C-alpha positions in Angstrom: 40.2 6.9 -6.2 40.6 3.2 -6.2 36.4 2.8 -6.0 35.9 4.9 -8.7 38.3 3.6 -11.2 36.5 0.5 -10.4 33.4 2.4 -10.8 34.1 3.4 -14.4 35.4 0.0 -15.5 31.8 -1.4 -13.8 30.2 1.6 -16.4 31.7 1.0 -19.5 31.2 -2.7 -19.2 27.4 -1.8 -19.8 27.7 0.6 -21.9 26.3 -1.5 -24.7 23.2 -1.6 -23.1 22.2 1.5 -25.3 23.1 5.0 -24.8 20.8 8.0 -23.8 19.0 9.9 -26.2 21.9 10.7 -28.8 21.0 14.3 -29.4 21.8 15.1 -25.7 24.6 17.0 -25.4 26.9 17.3 -21.8 27.5 20.8 -20.9 28.5 20.9 -17.0 28.0 19.6 -13.9 27.7 21.7 -10.5 27.1 20.5 -6.9 24.2 22.9 -5.7 24.0 22.5 -1.7 22.1 19.2 -1.6 21.5 18.5 -5.3 23.9 18.3 -8.3 22.8 20.0 -11.5 23.6 18.5 -14.7 23.1 21.3 -17.9 22.5 19.7 -21.2 21.6 21.2 -24.6 17.7 20.6 -24.3 17.4 21.3 -20.5 18.8 20.5 -17.2 19.1 17.8 -14.6 18.4 17.4 -10.8 20.0 14.9 -9.1 19.2 14.6 -5.3 20.1 11.9 -2.9 17.7 11.2 0.2 19.9 9.0 1.5 22.7 6.4 1.1 19.8 4.4 -0.4 17.5 6.5 -2.5 18.4 9.0 -5.0 15.7 11.3 -6.9 16.6 12.5 -10.7 14.5 15.1 -12.1 14.4 16.2 -16.0 13.5 19.5 -16.6 13.1 20.5 -20.0 14.0 23.5 -21.6 11.3 26.6 -21.7 10.1 24.6 -18.6 10.2 25.2 -14.8 11.0 23.0 -11.9 8.1 22.1 -10.5 9.1 20.6 -6.9 6.0 19.3 -5.8 5.2 15.8 -4.8 2.2 14.4 -3.8 3.7 11.3 -3.2 7.3 12.2 -1.0 7.4 13.3 2.7 11.1 12.2 3.5 13.6 15.4 3.3 16.9 15.3 1.9 18.3 17.0 4.8 22.0 16.1 5.7 22.4 13.5 2.9 25.9 13.5 2.1 27.2 13.1 -1.5 30.9 13.4 -3.1 31.1 14.6 -6.6 33.9 13.7 -9.3 34.7 14.7 -12.5 36.6 12.4 -14.5 36.7 13.8 -17.9 34.5 11.5 -19.0 32.4 10.7 -16.5 30.4 12.6 -13.7 30.3 10.8 -10.6 27.8 11.2 -7.6 28.7 9.1 -4.7 26.9 8.4 -1.4 28.2 5.7 0.8 25.4 3.5 -0.5 24.0 4.6 -4.1 26.3 6.3 -7.0 25.2 7.8 -10.1 27.6 7.8 -13.1 26.8 10.5 -15.6 28.8 9.1 -19.1 29.3 12.8 -21.2 29.6 11.5 -24.6 27.3 9.7 -25.7 25.1 11.2 -22.8 24.2 8.4 -20.4 22.4 8.0 -16.4 23.5 4.9 -14.7 22.9 3.7 -10.8 25.1 1.7 -8.5 24.8 0.1 -5.4 27.6 -0.8 -3.8 29.7 -1.0 -7.3 27.1 -3.1 -8.6 25.0 -2.2 -11.2 21.3 -1.3 -10.7 19.8 0.2 -14.0 20.3 2.8 -16.5 18.3 5.2 -18.6 18.2 3.9 -22.4 16.6 7.1 -24.6 15.9 8.8 -20.6 13.7 11.8 -21.6 12.0 12.3 -24.9 8.5 13.6 -25.9 6.5 12.7 -28.8 3.3 13.7 -29.9 0.8 12.9 -27.0 2.8 11.4 -24.5 6.2 12.3 -22.6 8.5 9.4 -21.6 11.4 8.0 -19.6 13.3 5.0 -20.8 15.5 2.5 -19.3 17.5 -0.4 -19.8 16.7 -3.8 -18.4 18.4 -6.9 -17.8 16.6 -9.7 -19.7 16.8 -12.1 -16.6 14.6 -9.3 -14.4 11.2 -10.2 -13.0 9.1 -7.1 -12.8 6.4 -6.5 -10.2 4.4 -3.3 -9.3 2.0 -1.0 -11.2 -0.5 -1.0 -8.0 -3.1 -4.0 -7.7 -3.6 -6.0 -11.0 -4.4 -9.9 -11.3 -1.6 -10.9 -14.0 0.6 -13.3 -12.4 3.5 -12.3 -9.9 5.7 -11.3 -12.8 4.4 -8.3 -14.5 7.2 -8.4 -17.3 5.9 -8.2 -20.9 2.7 -5.9 -20.1 2.0 -2.2 -20.8 0.1 -1.3 -17.9 -2.5 1.8 -17.8 -2.3 4.2 -15.0 -5.4 5.2 -14.9 -7.6 4.1 -11.9 -10.6 2.2 -12.8 -12.8 -0.2 -11.3 -13.2 -4.0 -12.8 -16.6 -5.4 -11.8 -16.6 -9.0 -11.3 -13.0 -10.0 -12.4 -11.5 -13.2 -11.7 -7.9 -14.6 -12.7 -7.1 -11.8 -15.2 -7.5 -7.8 -14.8 -5.2 -5.5 -16.3 -6.7 -2.6 -15.0 -8.3 -2.0 -11.6 -9.2 0.3 -9.0 -5.7 1.0 -7.7 -2.8 1.6 -9.9 0.9 3.1 -8.8 3.6 4.2 -10.8 5.9 1.8 -9.3 8.3 -0.9 -10.4 9.8 -3.4 -8.3 12.7 -5.4 -9.5 13.8 -8.9 -8.6 17.2 -7.5 -8.7 15.7 -5.9 -5.8 15.4 -2.4 -6.2 12.4 0.2 -7.0 11.8 2.7 -9.7 9.0 5.4 -8.3 8.0 7.5 -10.6 6.9 10.5 -8.9 4.0 12.2 -10.9 0.6 12.4 -10.6 -1.2 12.6 -13.8 -2.7 9.3 -15.6 -0.3 7.4 -18.2 1.0 3.9 -18.7 4.2 1.7 -17.3 5.5 -0.2 -20.3 7.5 -3.3 -18.6 9.1 -4.6 -21.8 6.1 -5.2 -23.5 8.1 -5.3 -26.8 10.2 -8.0 -25.6 13.5 -5.3 -26.2 14.7 -5.1 -22.8 13.1 -1.8 -22.3 10.9 -0.2 -19.8 9.1 2.9 -20.4 7.2 5.6 -18.3 4.7 7.1 -20.4 2.7 10.1 -18.9 0.5 13.0 -20.6 2.0 15.6 -18.5 3.6 17.1 -15.3 6.9 16.2 -13.4 10.0 14.0 -15.3 10.9 12.7 -11.6 11.6 9.1 -10.6 13.2 7.6 -7.1 15.8 4.7 -7.5 15.3 3.2 -4.1 17.7 0.3 -3.1 18.1 -2.0 0.2 20.3 -4.8 1.6 17.2 -6.9 1.6 13.6 -6.7 0.7 12.5 -5.4 3.8 15.1 -3.0 3.6 14.1 -1.8 0.4 10.1 -1.5 1.7 11.5 0.3 4.4 13.5 2.9 2.9 10.4 3.4 0.2 8.1 3.9 3.5 10.6 6.5 4.6 10.3 8.3 1.7 6.6 7.9 1.1 5.2 7.8 4.7 4.7 4.9 7.2 1.4 3.6 7.8 -0.1 4.7 11.3 -1.0 2.2 13.4 -5.0 0.6 12.9 -7.0 0.3 16.2 -7.0 -3.0 17.5 -10.4 -3.5 16.7 -10.1 -3.4 13.2 -7.9 -7.1 13.3 -11.4 -8.6 14.3 -14.4 -9.7 12.3 -16.4 -7.2 10.3 -20.2 -7.8 9.6 -20.9 -6.2 6.1 -23.0 -6.2 3.1 -24.4 -4.4 0.5 -26.3 -3.4 2.4 -28.4 -3.0 5.7 -31.5 -1.5 5.2 -32.5 -0.4 8.4 -31.7 0.3 12.3 -33.7 -2.8 13.3 -31.7 -5.0 10.4 -28.6 -3.6 11.9 -29.4 -4.1 15.6 -30.5 -7.5 14.9 -27.6 -8.8 13.2 -25.3 -8.1 15.4 -27.5 -9.2 18.3 -27.5 -12.5 16.2 -23.9 -12.4 15.9 -23.7 -12.6 20.0 -26.4 -15.2 20.1 -23.9 -17.5 18.0 -21.2 -16.4 20.0 -19.2 -15.4 17.0 -16.8 -12.8 17.2 -17.5 -9.1 15.6 -15.9 -6.0 16.0 -17.6 -3.7 13.6 -20.4 -3.4 11.3 -20.5 -1.6 8.0 -23.3 0.6 6.9 -23.6 0.8 2.8 -25.5 3.6 0.9 -28.8 2.8 2.4 -28.0 5.0 5.5 -28.7 8.2 3.9 -31.4 7.0 1.4 -33.8 4.2 0.9 -33.5 3.6 -2.6 -30.1 2.6 -4.7 -30.1 5.1 -7.3 -31.3 9.0 -6.5 -30.0 9.3 -3.1 -26.1 9.3 -3.7 -24.7 12.4 -1.9 -27.3 13.1 0.6 -24.8 12.4 3.3 -27.1 12.3 6.1 -29.0 10.0 8.3 -32.0 8.8 6.3 -34.3 9.0 9.3 -37.5 6.8 8.0 -35.1 3.9 8.4 -32.7 4.6 10.9 -34.9 7.3 13.5 -32.3 6.7 16.6 -29.2 6.5 14.4 -27.0 8.1 17.2 -28.7 5.7 19.6 -28.0 2.9 17.7 -24.2 3.7 17.2 -24.1 3.9 20.9 -25.8 0.8 21.7 -23.9 -0.8 19.4 -20.5 0.9 20.7 -21.9 -0.3 24.4 -21.5 -3.8 23.2 -18.0 -3.3 21.9 -19.0 -3.2 18.1 -17.7 -0.2 15.9 -19.9 1.7 13.2 -18.4 2.4 9.8 -20.6 4.4 7.4 -20.0 4.6 3.4 -19.6 7.9 1.6 -18.6 8.7 -2.1 -17.5 11.8 -3.6 -20.4 12.1 -6.1 -23.0 14.6 -5.3 -26.4 13.6 -7.6 -28.3 16.7 -9.0 -31.5 14.9 -7.4 -29.6 14.4 -3.6 -30.3 16.4 -0.8 -27.1 18.1 -0.6 -27.1 19.6 -4.5 -27.8 23.0 -3.3 -25.9 23.1 -0.3 -22.8 22.2 -2.1 -23.3 24.3 -5.5 -23.6 27.1 -2.9 -20.6 26.3 -1.1 -18.6 25.9 -4.2 -17.9 22.4 -3.5 -18.1 21.1 -6.9 -15.8 20.7 -9.9 -16.5 22.8 -12.9 -16.8 22.1 -16.6 -15.2 24.4 -19.4 -17.4 27.4 -18.8 -17.2 27.4 -14.6 -20.4 25.9 -14.1 -20.8 22.4 -11.7 -19.7 19.6 -14.0 -22.6 17.4 -14.3 -22.9 13.8 -15.7 -24.5 10.5 -15.7 -23.3 7.5 -14.2 -24.8 4.5 -12.7 -26.6 6.1 -9.9 -27.7 8.9 -11.6 -26.6 12.6 -12.9 -24.2 13.9 -10.8 -21.3 16.3 -9.8 -18.0 15.5 -8.1 -16.6 17.4 -5.2 -13.9 19.4 -5.7 -11.9 19.4 -2.2 -8.6 21.2 -4.0 -10.5 24.7 -3.3 -10.5 25.6 0.5 -14.4 25.7 0.3 -14.9 22.3 -1.2 -12.4 21.0 1.5 -14.0 22.9 4.4 -17.6 21.6 3.2 -16.7 17.8 2.8 -14.8 17.7 6.1 -17.7 19.2 8.0 -19.4 16.4 6.9 -17.1 13.5 8.3 -16.5 15.6 11.6 -20.4 15.3 12.0 -20.3 11.4 11.5 -17.5 11.2 13.8 -19.7 13.5 16.5 -22.3 11.0 16.0 -20.5 8.2 17.0 -19.0 6.7 14.0 -15.5 5.0 14.5 -14.8 4.4 10.7 -15.1 5.8 7.3 -15.7 3.9 4.2 -14.6 5.9 0.8 -16.4 4.3 -2.0 -16.3 4.9 -5.9 -13.0 7.0 -5.3 -10.8 5.9 -8.3 -12.9 8.0 -9.4 -15.3 5.4 -10.4 -17.0 8.1 -13.6 -14.7 11.2 -14.4 -14.9 12.6 -17.7 -11.6 14.1 -18.8 -13.4 17.7 -19.5 -14.1 18.2 -15.6 -11.8 20.5 -14.4 -10.8 21.0 -10.6 -9.3 23.8 -8.6 -5.5 22.2 -9.0 -5.4 20.7 -12.8 -7.6 18.8 -15.1 -9.7 15.4 -14.8 -6.8 13.5 -15.8 -4.1 15.5 -14.0 -5.8 14.7 -10.8 -7.7 11.3 -11.4 -5.1 9.0 -9.9 -4.4 11.3 -7.1 -8.1 11.8 -6.0 -8.5 9.0 -3.7 -5.0 9.8 -2.1 -5.9 13.4 -1.4 -9.3 12.1 -0.4 -8.0 9.9 2.1 -6.1 12.5 3.3 -9.1 14.7 4.0 -10.7 12.1 5.9 -7.8 11.5 8.1 -7.3 15.2 8.6 -10.7 15.8 9.7 -10.6 12.4 11.8 -7.7 14.0 13.8 -8.8 17.4 13.9 -11.9 16.3 15.5 -10.5 13.2 17.8 -6.7 14.0 18.0 -5.9 11.0 20.1 -8.2 8.3 18.3 -6.4 6.2 15.6 -9.0 6.7 12.3 -10.1 3.5 10.4 -10.4 5.0 6.7 -11.3 2.2 4.4 -11.1 3.2 0.2 -10.6 1.3 -3.0 -8.3 3.9 -4.7 -5.2 5.8 -3.9 -1.7 6.6 -4.9 1.8 6.4 -3.9 2.1 7.2 -0.1 -1.5 6.5 0.6 -0.4 4.5 3.1 0.7 7.5 5.6 -2.9 8.8 5.4 -4.2 5.4 7.4 -5.8 4.2 4.3 -6.6 0.6 4.5 -7.6 -0.6 0.7 -9.5 -3.4 -0.9 -9.4 -5.4 -4.2 -12.6 -4.1 -5.2 -15.6 -6.0 -6.8 -14.3 -9.3 -7.1 -16.3 -12.3 -8.7 -17.9 -14.8 -6.3 -16.2 -17.5 -7.7 -13.0 -20.0 -7.3 -11.3 -17.7 -10.1 -12.1 -14.5 -7.9 -10.4 -16.0 -5.1 -7.4 -17.1 -6.7 -6.3 -14.1 -7.9 -6.3 -12.5 -4.2 -3.1 -13.5 -2.7 -1.0 -12.1 -5.7 -2.8 -9.0 -5.4 -2.4 -8.7 -1.8 1.3 -9.5 -1.8 2.4 -7.2 -4.9 0.6 -4.0 -2.7 2.5 -4.7 0.6 5.3 -4.7 -1.6 4.3 -1.3 -2.6 3.5 -0.1 0.6 0.1 -0.6 1.2 0.3 -3.5 3.5 -3.3 -3.6 4.4 -4.9 -4.6 0.7 -7.3 -7.3 0.9 -10.5 -8.6 -0.4 -14.4 -9.0 0.0 -13.7 -12.3 1.9 -16.5 -14.4 0.0 -16.6 -12.5 -3.2 -18.6 -9.5 -3.7 -20.0 -9.8 -7.4 -23.0 -12.0 -8.5 -25.3 -14.5 -6.5 -23.1 -17.9 -6.6 -24.4 -19.8 -3.3 -21.4 -22.0 -2.7 -20.7 -22.7 0.9 -17.3 -24.5 0.0 -15.9 -21.3 -1.9 -17.3 -19.2 1.1 -15.4 -21.0 3.7 -11.9 -21.7 2.2 -12.2 -17.8 1.4 -12.9 -16.9 5.1 -10.4 -19.4 6.2 -7.6 -17.9 3.8 -8.8 -14.2 5.3 -7.9 -15.0 8.7 -4.3 -14.4 7.6 -5.3 -11.2 5.9 -4.6 -7.8 7.1 -8.3 -7.4 7.4 -11.3 -10.1 7.9 -14.1 -8.4 6.6 -16.8 -10.5 4.5 -19.0 -8.5 2.3 -21.2 -9.0 -0.8 -24.1 -7.9 -2.6 -27.0 -9.0 -0.1 -28.7 -11.7 -2.2 -26.3 -13.9 -0.8 -25.8 -13.5 2.8 -21.9 -12.7 3.8 -22.4 -13.0 7.4 -21.6 -16.7 8.9 -24.9 -16.3 11.1 -27.1 -16.4 7.9 -25.3 -19.3 6.1 -26.2 -23.0 6.6 -25.3 -24.6 9.9 -22.3 -26.4 8.3 -20.6 -23.4 6.8 -21.4 -21.3 10.0 -19.7 -23.8 12.1 -16.7 -23.6 9.8 -16.6 -20.0 9.3 -17.1 -19.7 13.1 -14.0 -22.5 13.6 -11.8 -19.6 11.6 -13.4 -16.4 13.2 -11.9 -17.6 16.6 -8.4 -18.7 15.2 -8.3 -14.7 14.0 -8.9 -13.7 17.4 -6.7 -16.2 19.1 -4.1 -14.8 16.8 -4.5 -11.3 18.1 -1.6 -10.5 19.7 0.7 -11.7 17.3 -1.5 -10.1 14.4 -1.0 -7.0 17.1 2.5 -6.7 16.5 2.4 -7.1 12.8 0.5 -3.8 12.9 3.3 -2.6 15.0 6.1 -4.0 12.6 4.5 -2.3 9.5 4.1 1.3 11.6 7.8 1.2 12.5 9.5 -0.3 9.6 6.7 -0.6 6.7 7.1 -4.4 6.8 4.1 -6.0 4.7 1.8 -8.3 6.9 1.9 -10.8 3.7 5.3 -11.6 2.4 6.1 -13.6 -0.9 7.9 -16.3 -0.3 11.2 -14.9 -2.2 11.5 -12.6 0.5 13.2 -16.0 2.0 14.8 -16.9 -0.9 15.9 -13.9 -3.0 18.1 -16.0 -5.6 15.4 -18.3 -6.0 14.2 -17.7 -9.2 11.4 -20.4 -8.9 9.9 -18.1 -6.3 9.5 -15.4 -8.5 6.3 -15.8 -9.6 5.0 -17.6 -6.7 1.9 -16.7 -4.8 0.1 -19.6 -3.7 2.0 -20.1 -0.2 3.1 -17.2 1.6 4.3 -16.1 5.0 2.0 -14.3 7.6 4.5 -12.0 9.4 8.0 -13.9 10.3 6.7 -17.1 11.5 3.4 -18.5 9.9 3.4 -19.8 6.7 0.1 -20.0 4.7 -1.3 -21.9 1.8 -5.0 -21.0 1.2 -7.2 -23.6 -0.9 -8.0 -21.9 -3.8 -9.6 -24.7 -6.0 -12.8 -26.6 -5.3 -13.6 -30.1 -4.3 -9.5 -30.8 -4.1 -8.1 -33.0 -1.2 -4.2 -32.2 -1.6 -2.0 -29.4 -2.6 1.3 -29.3 -3.1 3.2 -26.5 -0.9 6.8 -25.2 -1.0 8.4 -25.2 2.3 11.2 -22.3 2.5 14.8 -23.7 2.9 17.0 -23.8 5.9 14.3 -23.8 8.1 12.1 -26.7 10.1 8.5 -26.1 9.9 5.9 -27.3 11.9 2.3 -28.4 10.8 0.2 -25.9 13.0 -2.5 -28.4 13.7 -0.5 -31.8 14.0 2.9 -30.6 15.0 4.4 -32.6 12.1 8.0 -31.4 11.5 8.7 -30.9 7.9 12.3 -30.0 6.5 12.4 -26.5 4.2 14.0 -26.6 0.5 10.9 -29.1 -0.6 7.5 -29.0 -2.3 5.8 -31.4 -0.4 1.9 -32.7 -1.3 -0.2 -32.3 1.6 -3.3 -33.5 2.8 -6.7 -31.0 2.9 -9.1 -30.7 5.6 -12.4 -29.3 5.6 -12.0 -27.2 8.5 -8.7 -25.3 7.9 -5.9 -24.4 5.4 -2.8 -25.5 5.4 -0.5 -23.7 8.2 2.9 -24.1 9.5 4.9 -22.5 12.2 8.9 -21.7 11.9 10.7 -23.6 14.0 12.2 -20.9 17.0 8.9 -19.1 16.7 7.5 -17.9 19.6 3.7 -17.8 19.1 1.4 -15.8 21.5 -2.4 -16.7 21.9 -5.1 -15.1 23.3 -8.4 -16.4 24.9 -11.6 -15.9 22.4 -13.6 -13.1 23.1 -16.8 -11.7 21.4 -15.5 -8.1 20.6 -11.6 -6.7 21.1 -13.0 -4.6 23.9 -12.9 -8.2 26.1 -9.3 -8.5 25.2 -7.2 -8.7 28.1 -3.1 -9.4 27.5 -2.6 -10.1 31.2 -2.8 -13.8 30.4 -0.7 -15.3 27.5 -0.7 -18.6 25.9 2.9 -18.9 24.2 3.8 -21.5 21.8 7.4 -21.7 21.4 8.3 -24.6 18.3 11.7 -25.8 19.4 14.0 -27.9 16.8 17.6 -28.7 17.7 18.9 -27.0 14.8 17.7 -23.5 16.4 20.6 -22.4 18.8 19.1 -19.6 19.7 15.7 -17.4 19.4 14.4 -14.2 20.0 10.8 -12.6 19.4 9.0 -9.5 20.4 5.3 -8.9 21.3 4.4 -5.1 21.1 1.5 -4.0 23.0 -0.2 -1.0 23.8 -4.1 0.1 24.5 -5.1 -0.7 21.1 -6.8 2.9 20.0 -4.5 5.8 21.3 -2.8 7.5 18.1 0.2 8.4 20.1 1.0 5.5 21.9 4.5 5.6 21.2 5.3 8.9 20.9 3.9 9.2 24.4 5.5 6.2 25.9 2.6 4.6 26.7 3.6 0.8 25.2 5.2 -2.1 26.2 7.5 -4.6 24.3 7.5 -8.2 25.8 10.9 -10.0 25.0 11.5 -13.7 24.4 14.5 -15.2 23.9 15.6 -19.1 23.9 19.3 -20.4 23.8 20.1 -24.0 23.8 23.2 -25.2 25.3 23.5 -29.1 24.9 20.7 -30.5 26.6 19.8 -27.6 27.9 17.4 -24.7 26.8 17.4 -21.3 28.4 14.4 -19.2 28.1 14.4 -15.6 29.0 11.4 -13.4 29.6 11.4 -9.4 29.5 9.7 -6.5 28.9 10.3 -2.7 28.0 8.2 -0.2 29.3 6.9 2.9 28.4 7.6 5.6 30.9 3.6 6.6 30.8 2.3 2.5 30.6 0.8 1.3 33.7 2.9 -1.8 33.9 0.9 -5.4 34.4 1.8 -8.6 35.8 1.2 -11.2 33.9 0.5 -15.1 33.6 2.3 -16.6 31.0 1.7 -20.6 30.0 4.6 -21.2 27.9 4.1 -24.4 25.6 7.3 -26.2 24.0 6.7 -28.2 20.9 8.5 -30.3 18.9 10.2 -32.5 22.5 10.8 -36.0 21.9 10.7 -37.4 25.5 9.2 -35.8 28.7 12.3 -33.0 29.8 13.7 -34.2 32.8 13.3 -30.8 34.9 11.9 -27.7 34.2 12.8 -24.6 37.0 11.3 -21.2 36.7 13.2 -19.1 39.4 13.2 -21.7 42.7 10.1 -23.3 41.2 9.8 -26.5 39.5 6.0 -27.4 37.7 5.3 -28.2 34.3 2.2 -30.7 32.5 3.4 -33.0 29.8 1.7 -34.2 27.4 2.2 -37.3 26.0 0.3 -37.7 23.0 1.4 -34.4 21.8 4.4 -34.2 23.2 4.4 -30.7 24.7 5.6 -29.3 28.1 3.2 -26.6 29.0 4.8 -24.6 31.9 2.8 -22.0 34.1 4.8 -18.5 34.7 4.0 -15.6 37.1 5.8 -12.8 36.0 5.9 -9.2 37.6 6.3 -6.3 35.4 9.8 -5.1 35.0 11.4 -8.2 36.1 13.3 -11.1 33.9 12.4 -14.6 34.1 14.2 -17.3 33.8 12.8 -20.8 32.8 15.6 -23.6 32.5 14.6 -26.7 30.5 16.5 -30.0 31.0 15.9 -32.5 28.3 16.3 -36.1 28.6 19.4 -37.3 26.2 
């Protein structure tokens, strides 16, 4: 009772924020199984806890019915316990974490987490002539993120964001509307609001400056979820529990991609990959743009079958590439031109969206006169899936879904499950689902690779890898990329990346190209791509640009075991691969709008070079840490902004003290990757008394490696006791994993003097570098055994 009384005091202290719709009258509150039903004069609310950190609220206006289908949510509320109390003026729904207060008069819904106020409805649900809205009160000091992919600066407060996926060709530092919008608001107060409704609309993030957040939509569900967490990572973990975790990508997806718009022939494809091999530049995949199904840019979209004039032995080509460790990825689009080979077939199979009189809807856009696939009916779904299954049978390893906003979709077009405006924002999401299912049906134990530029909340669960669209090939285009990727990672889409080097325009700028690729080393996907007037592949650039790009690509491959562990962490906990610095310092308001430096995983701090011809730049180093320069081992104290000198062949990169960073040898493709020999770099500082890290390993391709216990986790620990460092290496082995004995070369950085003694079991041997002040210890480790390393330092 004490807690509830404290609650009520807290609630009334926030009543001044503005009461809800004054015409809304409370009638009753009833607990119905796993829900709380609140009846009011103009409808009713269903409040549903999914957990102690996720609560869903739905309003059903009088005369409407409860629409239960969600395109985003996959979690079930089973077993979510809550208490209900009616204290006369206030009804309280209380879980072990989140609480909901429903004030009866004037009617008001407010949310608390562990007795701290989170947010409250302002006017709540209302309807005007064209839009239905839900209004909330905001704290005047909140920074707001979300809304999908935009280029607006990290803080999106003050904007009214349209929720309508639309391509922005050639954007640079400012783009209010892009390919991938989402009805999500993330607050610096560490909560999320997810509006669980597909039709188009707007997110008004206090555009009038009156501390009001408004969700606006043309129709659909009046449902939202409040998601909280005890940390930023916990909140994202909870959100991705609600909407689905991203399956692990295949290991090869972390390698270098050869991609352009586009390769015109089989000969050109094989020549390109052979040149990568000749130049000894690693490459793992090649992407075929639209010329694989037609010779011309216009008039052929929708053919969706191999153009044999240019690719006479497509299947043989794919096999030869695969034998070299290089995967083939093919582009597809959802548009079937009336001039394409598949038009009659698509019409016969009833696979096309309709006009108002039931005929296939056709309209003009850049590529020709077109219809669009309606995979919301069983016939269209079957037909489109068969296209992908046929490609998989030909050996294709990945699917590129382009123009999936959809790029052009008039409002008058009708689909089996709704109008164009009702399905517009979920079309890419449901398309990804179709490709994912087709891949799993054809190859159930192989991880799909699905590259798409538009989707919806929860698209990550279908393995979607999004990219940031047709960015301009300029410094302005590069400057917006960290913000876009960081924002999307916070919203569950951890693999957002860009066309490295930039896509749009024929700007041949080697410095820009190299800096973009150096940034790409610390991106989820490393995929240079561009219009063909200026080559995107390093093998076709100047000798200097090629050499610098090769160095960046080799670093990408050296970091493969570290990066693959990030893939594992994301699949299990929803952790973004790229992380803003306010994750480290959640109360540092100076970092709320900061994206120029970010964390790659937990331990690598990256500051990309985003301006031309500069020789130095400022870097902020998160506090309560010591940071090592990755290239020089210089130690830098956290909690400061420091001007650092720039190098031509790298971008500023730093390692957290206490980190274990695994390194692999450079190889031509990830098919040659062997994790039996590891170089492990440990970054020592006396301020770190204990440290532990894990490295996940499996075969890199099996879809069910975790469930089948076909994996291994290597554990690294360090404990400092006076002038003695004790290291321990152990492993957790899945019962169906083939155990491996390994050789580790543990290099300790940050030492001031040569260690007095280092022992590994009964042996004592290490190499000391007086120049770098590092000790390297060879370690032979048998699977299943724990290896102890003792390092006695000189005082």
